[in-house]
C-alpha positions, 0 to 999 in steps of 0.5 A: 377549325376543330375545338379541343372538345371535338379533338378529345371526342375523336381521340381514344383518350379520356379527359383525365388521360389527356390531363395527365399527359399535359401535366407530365409533358408540360404541354397544352391539352391539344398537344397532349391529345395528339401525343397520347393518340400516337402513343396508344398505337404501340405497346411501348407507347401504352407502357409510356402512358402508364408510366406518365400516370404512375409518375403524376400519381406518385407526385400527387402522393408526395404532395399530399393531394388526396383527391388527386391521388384517388382520381389518378388511382382510379384512372390507373386501374381503369387504364390497366383494365382497358389496355392490359399489360404487354406479354414478355417473350 
């Protein structure tokens, strides 16, 4: 049986991305790994992941969680740099 750490290691996601998916979708981390891996396969899925991060970031801002806001802002910047934005045709 694979551990959570092994599943994360085999995925194309960071631990922070997995945590955001788990928080946004209210699912365990292992389910977030599978969901996130599926979402990364399409540009629509990448857009959805970007929205998850943005939503959790906004919630952290509203709750006044400064450390979390900083971490999520860095995550969103890194995510955008890695995955870019889909072209509009």
